[in-house]
C-alpha positions in Angstrom: 15.4 14.5 20.4 12.5 16.3 18.6 12.2 16.3 14.8 9.5 18.0 12.8 7.5 15.6 10.5 4.6 17.6 9.1 1.3 19.1 9.8 -2.1 17.6 10.8 -4.3 17.2 7.8 -7.3 18.3 9.8 -6.2 21.2 12.0 -2.7 22.1 10.7 -1.0 21.5 14.1 2.7 20.6 13.7 3.5 17.0 14.3 6.9 15.9 15.6 8.8 12.7 16.3 9.9 12.7 20.0 12.6 10.2 20.8 11.7 8.1 17.8 8.0 8.2 18.7 5.6 9.8 16.1 3.4 12.2 18.0 0.5 11.6 15.7 -1.1 9.1 13.3 0.3 8.3 9.9 -2.1 7.1 7.2 0.3 5.2 5.0 -2.4 4.6 2.3 -2.5 8.2 1.3 0.4 9.8 3.1 -1.5 12.1 5.5 -0.8 12.8 9.1 -3.3 13.5 12.0 -2.6 14.8 15.5 -3.9 12.6 18.2 -6.7 15.1 19.1 -8.2 15.1 15.6 -7.8 11.3 15.3 -9.5 10.7 18.6 -12.3 13.2 18.1 -13.2 11.6 14.8 -14.0 8.1 13.8 -10.6 6.8 12.5 -12.3 4.8 9.8 -14.2 7.9 8.6 -11.0 9.9 8.3 -9.4 7.1 6.2 -12.5 6.6 4.1 -12.9 10.4 3.4 -9.3 10.8 2.4 -9.4 7.8 0.1 -12.2 9.5 -1.9 -10.2 12.6 -2.6 
């Protein structure tokens, strides 16, 4: 089963849950989502720190 969750905060790609598996990364501190491509192409700590400053 596939369920839409939201859009990537970096590139806008749609993120889905596939069979209860989130096809992306959820930043619970500020509620943002990242696709695996954006998360892996950036330093994960930098993404979290940049978003905390907003």
